[in-house]
C-alpha positions in Angstrom: 96.7 129.5 109.8 94.7 126.4 111.1 94.3 123.6 108.4 91.9 120.9 108.2 93.7 119.0 109.6 93.7 121.2 112.6 90.7 121.8 112.9 89.7 118.3 112.9 92.2 117.0 115.6 90.4 120.3 117.5 87.4 119.1 117.0 87.5 115.0 117.4 89.8 116.2 120.9 86.8 118.3 122.1 84.5 116.4 120.7 85.4 112.8 122.7 85.6 115.3 125.5 82.5 116.6 125.7 80.2 113.2 124.4 82.8 110.9 126.5 83.7 108.7 124.3 87.3 107.9 123.6 89.9 107.0 120.8 90.7 103.4 119.6 93.7 102.0 121.2 95.0 101.5 118.0 96.8 105.6 117.6 96.8 104.6 113.9 92.9 104.5 113.3 92.6 107.7 114.6 95.1 109.5 112.9 94.3 107.9 109.1 90.0 109.0 110.4 90.9 112.4 110.9 92.8 112.9 108.6 90.8 111.6 105.8 88.3 114.0 107.6 90.2 116.6 106.6 90.8 115.9 103.8 86.7 115.5 102.8 86.4 118.8 104.2 88.8 120.3 102.0 87.8 119.0 99.0 83.9 119.0 100.0 83.5 121.7 103.0 82.5 118.8 105.0 84.3 116.8 107.2 82.7 113.4 105.2 83.2 109.8 107.2 85.8 108.5 105.1 85.1 104.9 105.5 82.2 105.1 103.2 81.7 104.3 100.2 79.7 106.7 98.4 78.7 106.6 94.8 78.3 111.0 94.6 80.1 112.1 97.7 79.1 115.5 97.2 75.5 114.4 97.4 76.5 113.0 100.4 77.6 116.1 102.4 74.8 118.1 101.4 72.7 114.9 102.3 74.7 115.3 105.8 73.3 112.5 107.1 77.1 111.2 107.4 78.7 114.3 107.8 80.7 113.4 111.7 79.7 113.5 113.7 77.7 111.8 112.1 73.4 110.8 112.4 74.1 107.2 114.4 76.7 109.0 116.4 75.0 111.8 117.7 71.5 109.3 117.8 73.5 106.3 119.3 77.0 106.6 119.9 77.5 105.0 116.9 80.9 105.5 115.3 81.5 103.1 112.0 85.3 104.8 111.9 85.4 103.6 115.4 87.0 107.4 115.9 84.6 108.1 118.7 84.2 105.1 120.6 82.7 104.2 124.0 84.6 102.7 127.1 82.6 99.3 127.1 84.0 99.6 123.6 86.6 96.3 123.3 89.0 99.3 121.4 88.7 102.1 123.4 91.3 103.7 124.2 91.0 106.1 127.8 92.8 108.6 125.5 90.6 111.3 125.0 93.2 114.4 123.0 95.0 114.2 120.2 98.0 116.5 118.6 98.9 117.5 115.2 102.4 115.8 115.4 100.8 112.4 116.7 98.5 112.5 113.7 101.6 113.3 111.4 103.8 110.7 112.8 101.2 108.4 112.0 100.1 109.2 108.5 103.4 109.5 107.5 
């Protein structure tokens, strides 16, 4: 049975490729964000952006604005978490693929 971390890993790779965005050159950023999305998916039922402060995470999940991909990402390709970066971003790698092993290595 796939885990949420597995699901968020697959989602991130697919979404980066579909939107022609790239992961951060610092792979630890990518890993920590994906792990945070998975944790929120397990806890709240949705991949709420882990890089923001919320007074009420359950309410934010219901509002769906900050559920990944968030509205700023969908509308303007602006990812506050630096998970999905446009190719002209100075922190963008050329990588649109990450595997579960790389994520686990980074978060451990």
